[in-house]
C-alpha positions as CSV (number, residue, x, y, z in Angstrom):
1,M,21.1,3.5,-25.2
2,V,17.8,3.5,-23.4
3,S,19.3,1.9,-20.3
4,E,22.2,4.4,-20.1
5,A,19.8,7.3,-20.6
6,L,17.5,5.9,-17.9
7,A,20.4,5.6,-15.5
8,E,21.4,9.3,-16.0
9,I,17.8,10.4,-15.6
10,K,17.3,8.4,-12.4
11,R,20.7,9.6,-11.0
12,G,20.3,11.1,-7.6
13,S,16.5,10.7,-7.5
14,L,14.6,9.3,-4.6
15,E,11.7,7.7,-6.4
16,L,10.5,7.2,-10.0
17,I,6.8,6.1,-10.2
18,D,5.9,4.5,-13.5
19,E,9.4,3.8,-14.9
20,A,7.8,1.9,-17.8
21,K,6.3,5.2,-19.1
22,I,9.8,6.8,-19.1
23,V,11.3,3.8,-20.9
24,K,8.5,4.1,-23.5
25,C,9.2,7.8,-24.0
26,L,13.0,7.2,-24.3
27,T,12.5,4.3,-26.8
28,E,10.3,6.4,-29.0
29,W,12.7,9.3,-29.0
30,F,15.7,7.1,-29.8
31,E,13.8,5.2,-32.5
32,N,11.9,7.9,-34.3
33,G,12.8,11.2,-32.6
34,K,9.4,11.7,-30.9
35,G,9.7,14.2,-28.1
36,W,8.0,14.0,-24.8
37,R,6.7,16.5,-22.2
38,V,8.2,17.2,-18.7
39,K,6.6,19.6,-16.2
40,A,8.1,21.2,-13.2
41,G,6.4,23.9,-11.2
42,F,7.9,26.8,-9.3
43,D,5.9,29.2,-7.2
44,P,7.9,32.5,-7.3
45,T,7.6,33.3,-3.6
46,A,11.1,34.9,-3.4
47,P,13.1,36.7,-6.0
48,D,16.3,34.7,-6.1
49,L,17.2,31.1,-6.6
50,H,19.8,29.2,-4.6
51,Y,21.6,25.9,-5.3
52,G,18.8,23.9,-3.6
53,H,16.4,25.0,-6.3
54,T,18.9,24.0,-9.0
55,V,18.7,20.3,-8.1
56,L,15.4,20.2,-10.1
57,L,16.8,22.5,-12.8
58,S,19.9,20.3,-13.2
59,K,17.7,17.3,-13.7
60,L,15.5,19.2,-16.2
61,A,18.7,20.0,-18.1
62,A,19.6,16.3,-18.2
63,L,16.2,15.4,-19.5
64,Q,16.5,17.9,-22.3
65,K,19.4,15.8,-23.7
66,Y,17.0,12.9,-24.1
67,G,14.2,14.4,-26.1
68,A,12.2,16.1,-23.4
69,T,10.6,19.5,-23.8
70,I,10.5,21.2,-20.5
71,F,7.4,23.1,-19.3
72,F,8.9,25.4,-16.7
73,L,5.7,26.3,-15.0
74,I,5.6,29.5,-12.9
75,G,2.7,29.3,-10.5
76,D,1.5,32.9,-10.7
77,F,-2.1,31.7,-9.8
78,T,-1.2,29.1,-7.2
79,A,1.4,31.4,-5.5
80,T,-1.5,33.6,-4.5
81,I,-2.8,30.7,-2.5
82,G,0.6,29.5,-1.1
83,D,1.8,25.9,-1.2
84,P,0.9,24.4,2.3
85,T,3.6,21.7,1.9
86,G,5.7,21.5,5.1
87,K,4.0,24.4,6.8
88,N,2.3,24.3,10.2
89,Q,0.2,27.4,9.4
90,T,-1.5,29.0,6.4
91,R,1.1,30.8,4.2
92,K,1.0,34.6,3.8
93,V,-0.8,35.4,0.5
94,L,1.4,37.2,-2.1
95,T,0.0,40.0,-4.2
96,Q,0.0,39.5,-8.0
97,N,2.6,42.2,-8.4
98,E,5.0,40.5,-6.0
99,V,4.5,37.2,-7.8
100,L,5.2,38.7,-11.3
101,D,8.3,40.6,-10.0
102,N,9.7,37.5,-8.6
103,A,8.8,35.5,-11.8
104,K,10.9,37.9,-13.9
105,T,14.1,37.1,-11.9
106,Y,13.3,33.3,-12.2
107,E,13.1,33.5,-16.0
108,A,16.5,35.3,-16.1
109,Q,18.2,32.7,-13.9
110,V,16.8,29.4,-15.2
111,F,18.3,29.8,-18.6
112,K,21.7,29.6,-17.1
113,L,20.9,25.8,-17.0
114,L,18.2,25.1,-19.4
115,D,18.3,25.2,-23.2
116,P,15.8,27.9,-24.2
117,A,15.0,26.1,-27.5
118,K,13.7,23.1,-25.5
119,T,12.0,25.1,-22.8
120,S,8.5,26.6,-22.6
121,V,7.9,29.0,-19.8
122,V,4.2,28.9,-18.9
123,F,2.1,30.6,-16.2
124,N,-0.7,28.6,-14.8
125,G,-2.8,31.7,-14.4
126,E,-3.3,31.4,-18.2
127,W,-5.7,28.5,-17.7
128,L,-6.6,28.5,-14.0
129,N,-8.1,32.1,-14.2
130,S,-10.5,30.9,-16.9
131,L,-11.4,27.7,-15.1
132,G,-14.2,29.7,-13.3
133,A,-16.3,28.8,-10.3
134,A,-18.0,25.8,-12.1
135,G,-14.6,24.4,-13.1
136,I,-13.2,24.8,-9.5
137,V,-16.3,23.0,-8.1
138,A,-15.9,20.2,-10.7
139,L,-12.3,19.9,-9.9
140,A,-13.0,19.7,-6.1
141,R,-15.3,16.7,-6.8
142,E,-12.3,14.6,-7.9
143,S,-10.9,14.3,-4.3
144,S,-12.1,14.0,-0.8
145,V,-11.4,15.6,2.6
146,A,-10.2,12.2,3.8
147,R,-7.7,12.0,0.9
148,M,-6.4,15.5,1.7
149,L,-5.9,14.6,5.3
150,E,-3.6,11.8,4.2
151,R,-1.0,14.5,3.7
152,D,1.3,14.5,6.6
153,D,1.3,18.3,7.2
154,F,-2.5,18.5,6.9
155,E,-2.9,15.6,9.3
156,K,-0.6,17.1,11.9
157,R,-2.4,20.4,11.8
158,Y,-5.8,18.8,12.0
159,R,-4.7,16.7,15.1
160,S,-3.2,19.8,16.8
161,Q,-6.4,21.8,15.9
162,T,-4.3,24.3,13.9
163,P,-6.5,26.0,11.3
164,I,-6.4,24.8,7.7
165,A,-7.9,27.2,5.2
166,V,-10.2,25.6,2.6
167,S,-8.1,27.3,-0.1
168,E,-5.1,25.1,0.9
169,F,-7.1,22.0,0.0
170,L,-7.4,23.5,-3.5
171,Y,-3.6,23.9,-4.0
172,P,-2.8,20.2,-4.8
173,L,-5.9,20.0,-7.0
174,L,-4.9,23.1,-9.0
175,Q,-1.3,21.8,-9.3
176,G,-2.7,18.5,-10.5
177,Y,-4.9,20.3,-13.0
178,D,-1.8,21.9,-14.4
179,S,-0.7,18.4,-15.5
180,V,-4.1,17.8,-17.1
181,H,-3.8,21.0,-19.1
182,L,-0.2,20.4,-20.2
183,N,-0.6,16.7,-20.9
184,S,2.7,16.1,-19.1
185,D,4.4,12.7,-19.4
186,L,6.6,13.3,-16.4
187,E,6.4,15.7,-13.4
188,L,9.4,16.5,-11.2
189,G,9.4,17.8,-7.7
190,G,11.1,17.7,-4.3
191,S,10.5,14.8,-1.9
192,D,8.1,17.0,0.0
193,Q,5.9,17.4,-3.1
194,R,5.0,13.7,-3.5
195,F,1.3,14.1,-2.6
196,N,0.9,17.0,-5.1
197,L,2.7,15.1,-7.9
198,L,0.5,12.1,-7.4
199,M,-2.6,14.3,-7.6
200,G,-1.6,15.1,-11.1
201,R,-1.7,11.4,-12.0
202,Q,-5.1,11.0,-10.3
203,L,-6.6,14.0,-12.1
204,Q,-5.2,13.0,-15.5
205,K,-6.9,9.6,-15.1
206,A,-10.1,11.3,-14.0
207,Y,-10.1,13.6,-17.1
208,G,-9.4,10.6,-19.4
209,K,-5.7,11.3,-20.1
210,S,-2.6,9.2,-20.0
211,E,-1.1,9.3,-16.4
212,Q,2.2,11.1,-16.0
213,A,5.2,9.4,-14.4
214,V,6.4,11.1,-11.2
215,M,10.0,11.6,-10.1
216,T,10.9,13.0,-6.6
217,M,14.3,14.6,-5.9
218,P,16.0,15.0,-2.5
219,L,16.2,18.3,-0.7
220,L,19.8,19.5,-1.0
221,E,21.6,20.0,2.4
222,G,23.1,23.4,2.9
223,L,26.7,24.4,3.7
224,D,26.3,22.9,7.2
225,G,25.7,19.5,5.7
226,V,22.7,18.9,7.9
227,Q,19.7,21.2,7.4
228,K,18.1,21.7,4.0
229,M,19.5,24.6,2.1
230,S,17.6,27.8,3.0
231,K,18.2,31.5,2.9
232,S,16.5,31.8,6.3
233,L,19.1,29.4,7.8
234,G,22.0,31.2,6.1
235,N,23.4,27.9,4.8
236,Y,22.8,28.6,1.1
237,V,24.7,29.4,-2.1
238,G,22.8,31.9,-4.2
239,V,22.7,31.7,-8.0
240,S,23.0,35.5,-8.2
241,E,25.8,35.8,-5.6
242,S,29.2,37.0,-6.7
243,A,31.7,34.4,-8.2
244,D,34.0,34.9,-5.2
245,T,31.3,34.2,-2.7
246,Q,30.0,31.1,-4.6
247,Y,33.5,29.7,-5.0
248,A,34.4,30.2,-1.4
249,K,31.2,28.7,-0.1
250,I,31.6,25.6,-2.3
251,L,35.1,25.1,-1.0
252,S,33.8,25.1,2.5
253,I,31.6,22.0,2.2
254,S,32.8,18.7,3.5
255,D,34.4,16.0,1.4
256,K,31.5,13.7,1.9
257,Q,29.0,16.4,0.9
258,M,31.1,17.2,-2.2
259,W,30.2,13.8,-3.8
260,R,26.5,14.4,-3.2
261,W,26.8,17.8,-4.9
262,Y,28.5,16.1,-7.8
263,E,25.6,13.7,-8.1
264,L,22.8,16.3,-7.8
265,L,24.4,19.4,-9.4
266,S,27.2,18.5,-11.7
267,F,26.7,18.0,-15.5
268,K,29.5,15.4,-15.5
269,S,28.3,11.9,-16.4
270,L,28.2,9.1,-13.9
271,S,31.2,7.5,-15.6
272,E,33.2,10.7,-15.3
273,I,32.3,11.0,-11.6
274,E,33.4,7.4,-11.0
275,A,36.7,8.2,-12.8
276,L,37.3,11.1,-10.4
277,K,36.8,8.8,-7.4
278,R,39.2,6.2,-8.9
279,E,42.0,8.6,-9.9
280,G,43.0,9.3,-6.3
281,E,43.2,13.1,-6.6
282,H,43.2,15.0,-3.3
283,P,39.6,15.8,-2.3
284,K,40.4,19.6,-2.3
285,T,41.4,19.4,-6.0
286,I,38.2,17.5,-6.9
287,K,36.2,20.1,-4.9
288,E,38.0,22.9,-6.8
289,T,36.9,21.2,-10.1
290,L,33.3,21.2,-8.9
291,A,33.5,24.8,-7.8
292,I,34.9,25.9,-11.2
293,E,32.0,24.0,-13.0
294,L,29.2,25.5,-10.9
295,V,30.5,29.0,-10.7
296,S,31.2,29.0,-14.5
297,R,27.6,28.0,-15.0
298,Y,26.2,31.1,-13.2
299,C,29.0,33.7,-13.5
300,G,31.0,32.6,-16.6
301,F,34.3,30.7,-16.8
302,E,36.5,33.8,-16.6
303,A,34.9,34.9,-13.4
304,A,35.2,31.4,-12.0
305,Q,39.0,31.4,-12.7
306,K,39.4,34.8,-11.1
307,A,37.4,33.6,-8.1
308,R,39.8,30.6,-7.8
309,D,42.9,32.9,-8.1
310,E,41.5,35.3,-5.4
311,F,40.6,32.4,-3.1
312,D,44.1,30.9,-3.5
313,R,45.7,34.3,-2.9
314,V,43.9,34.9,0.3
315,H,43.7,31.4,1.8
316,K,46.8,29.7,0.5
317,R,49.2,32.6,0.7
318,G,47.6,34.5,3.5
319,D,47.2,37.7,1.5
320,L,44.3,40.1,2.0
321,P,41.4,40.2,-0.5
322,S,42.0,42.7,-3.3
323,D,38.7,44.4,-2.8
324,L,38.8,44.9,1.0
325,P,35.9,47.2,2.0
326,S,36.8,50.1,4.2
327,F,34.8,51.7,7.1
328,S,35.5,54.8,9.2
329,F,34.4,55.4,12.8
330,G,35.1,57.8,15.6
331,A,37.4,56.8,18.5
332,P,36.9,54.8,20.6
333,I,34.4,52.3,19.3
334,W,33.2,49.0,20.7
335,I,34.1,46.1,18.4
336,G,30.5,44.9,18.4
337,K,29.3,48.2,16.8
338,A,32.2,48.3,14.4
339,F,31.9,44.7,13.2
340,A,28.1,45.0,12.8
341,E,28.2,48.3,10.8
342,A,31.0,46.8,8.7
343,K,28.6,44.0,7.9
344,L,31.1,41.4,9.2
345,V,28.3,40.0,11.4
346,A,24.5,40.1,11.3
347,S,24.3,41.0,15.0
348,T,26.4,41.4,18.1
349,S,25.2,38.1,19.4
350,E,26.7,36.5,16.3
351,L,30.0,38.2,17.0
352,S,29.9,36.9,20.6
353,R,29.5,33.3,19.2
354,M,32.2,33.8,16.7
355,I,34.6,35.1,19.4
356,Q,33.9,32.1,21.5
357,S,34.8,29.8,18.6
358,K,38.0,31.8,18.1
359,S,36.9,32.9,14.6
360,V,37.4,36.6,15.0
361,K,40.7,38.4,14.3
362,I,42.0,41.9,14.3
363,N,45.3,42.5,12.5
364,G,45.8,38.7,12.5
365,E,45.4,38.3,16.2
366,I,42.5,36.3,17.7
367,V,40.0,38.4,19.6
368,V,39.1,37.0,23.0
369,D,37.3,39.9,24.7
370,F,33.8,40.6,23.4
371,K,33.8,44.0,25.3
372,S,37.0,45.3,23.8
373,E,37.2,48.7,22.1
374,L,39.2,50.0,19.2
375,S,41.2,53.2,19.7
376,A,42.5,55.5,17.0
377,G,44.2,53.6,14.2
378,E,43.7,51.4,11.2
379,Y,42.7,47.7,11.5
380,V,42.1,44.7,9.4
381,A,39.1,42.9,10.8
382,Q,38.3,39.3,10.0
383,V,35.4,36.9,10.8
384,G,35.8,33.3,9.8
385,K,37.7,32.5,6.6
386,R,35.8,34.7,4.1
387,K,34.8,38.0,5.7
388,F,37.3,40.9,5.8
389,A,37.0,44.6,6.3
390,R,39.4,47.5,6.9
391,I,38.3,49.6,9.9
392,K,39.7,53.1,10.3
393,V,39.2,54.7,13.7
394,G,39.7,58.5,13.9
């Protein structure tokens, strides 16, 4: 039982430091029901979560099946400093109100994956605010500038003479102190968080506590299959997006990427995934199964089924979407202005690129002239496979 549980826990992970600790926790849970403590921290720097964030959340949900109590830590204190991980400059400082507003949406979204009965939502401001100046100074003694400069991002900034705020050195120390306060047995984080996670082990040892195990998870590639999922890159699937949008985006990923999403996001067991690979179903059918599972998780099963039916109606039978938005303009109007105001493109430069790739249609005909205008009449405008609008020109 322990070996099977360990395989599921390690599934998709990049690194597990101190596997023996996890085996001990699992053995005690299977033998006498003793629970154990898992910590994962989230700085609420933006209000909405996307599928990239849910890699960690999915792993936390898996750990709950094997006796773990999850401490979902919202970094209301540390977010006011800003995690320097992966940044080539000091982060913009968020106000306390911004942090708390974002935190509210996090709490609403995470319980679509986690069992509330086995989850404790905690804010590190509860103990870090009371640490005081003396506590901060004592904490700072537990590391050195040389140790901080071992971090790749700090080292690069130091060599390029890019300023590093002293407060940024405090961030990994404060994150590590969270582990001391919570007595965590395991901390999870993205691969870019390795330094901060190990700081937790270092500080637990310094404060005379048992050292936590550390697990790092990969950063999920976005819809392009190359760059990490990010709102700024536009290659994301948002947890709070409509069921239709989530379903269509999942269907757009490559067959190779589909299996990675199964490994990192699906709640199907490893044996169930292997069975899917052996059964020889068409990849599109297997991808539809994944889409139904994930969309059901965030929008409900009924909404996921409706999204599938709508997708099939539009893309398999060539029908128009049932909720086609309509926009009216005076005649004549340049297509760049019409498409931008109809929110089919973010900018006219994007429209130009889409026209060059033959991804723009008007009434089913491919548009080739970026400068063309629409005269009086009614048109169905389309960009790519998922964006439609009815444009009425008076």
